[in-house]
Structures are given as structure tokens and as C-alpha cells.
C-alpha positions in Angstrom: 3.5 -0.1 17.3 2.3 3.2 15.9 3.8 4.0 12.5 3.5 7.6 11.3 5.1 8.6 8.0 4.2 11.2 5.6 5.5 9.7 2.4 6.1 6.2 1.1 9.8 7.1 0.6 10.1 8.0 4.3 8.8 4.6 5.3 10.7 2.5 2.7 14.1 3.7 4.1 13.6 1.1 6.9 12.1 -1.8 4.9 13.9 -5.0 4.0 14.1 -4.8 0.3 14.4 -8.6 -0.1 11.1 -9.2 1.7 8.3 -10.9 -0.3 4.8 -9.5 0.1 1.4 -11.1 -0.5 0.2 -9.5 -3.8 -3.4 -10.7 -3.5 -6.0 -8.4 -5.1 -7.5 -6.3 -2.3 -4.6 -6.9 0.0 -2.4 -4.2 1.5 0.4 -4.4 -1.1 -2.1 -4.3 -3.9 -4.0 -1.4 -2.4 -0.8 0.6 -2.0 0.1 0.0 -5.6 -3.4 1.0 -6.7 -3.3 4.2 -4.7 0.0 5.2 -6.4 -1.2 4.2 -9.8 -4.4 6.3 -9.6 -2.5 9.3 -8.1 -4.2 9.0 -4.8 -2.6 10.1 -1.5 -1.2 7.6 0.9 -4.0 6.0 3.0 -3.1 2.6 4.3 -6.0 0.2 3.9 -7.0 -3.2 2.5 -10.0 -5.3 1.9 -10.7 -8.7 3.6 -11.8 -10.1 0.2 -12.1 -8.5 -3.1 -11.6 -4.8 -3.6 -14.8 -2.9 -3.0 -16.8 -6.1 -2.5 -15.8 -6.9 1.0 -15.1 -5.2 4.3 -12.5 -2.3 4.1 -9.9 -2.3 6.9 -8.3 1.1 7.5 -5.0 2.0 9.2 -6.5 1.7 12.7 -7.3 -1.9 12.1 -4.0 -2.9 10.4 -1.0 -4.6 11.9 2.5 -3.1 11.4 3.2 -5.8 8.8 0.1 -4.9 6.8 1.0 -1.2 6.9 4.5 -2.0 5.8 3.1 -4.1 2.8 0.8 -1.1 1.8 3.8 1.3 1.8 5.9 -1.3 -0.1 3.2 -1.6 -2.8 2.9 2.2 -3.0 6.7 2.7 -3.3 7.2 -0.1 -5.8 4.7 1.5 -8.1 6.2 5.0 -7.6 9.6 3.6 -8.6 8.1 2.0 -11.7 6.4 5.2 -12.6 3.3 3.3 -13.7 0.5 5.9 -13.6 -3.0 6.0 -15.0 -3.2 8.2 -18.2 -6.2 10.4 -17.5 -5.8 12.0 -20.9 
């Protein structure tokens, strides 16, 4: 399945909101939330182990469920409004 969306909001319209995602550090959900927190653009990815200390898997290597988890993490953080204060 090839998923193409431009914003987390576009993707979240089709998600099951009662779904539970693995929140492991470095995982897709975690990386989506981190990208939102730091004000980065949407770029689905995750790490096999710890963030930055293991192999990075990009969109092309992700399953549809992993991409969904990334977008869910991004959108959850967007809805919370938890952003890094760069000031």
C-alpha cells in the first residue's frame, strides 16, 4: 500500500482513534511526536534501536502500520501543542 499525504491532519482522518501505538523511544510513534515537537516537517521514519544510535528506517522501508504510527505520534503532539521553546 502506498500512502501519500501532505499533512498529519489529512492522514489522521482515516485512523482509528482508539488504537494503541507502541511508544518505544526511537519507534515510529515516538519519531512522529519528536518531529512535531521540534517543528520539523513530516518525514516518516524510525530507528531499529535507540534514536541516532541505530539504523534509521525511512518511509520506503516502513510498513503501512509503521507509517500510520508515525503520523499518529505527529498528530497527537500537534493536538497537545507541545513545542520546543527555542527562545
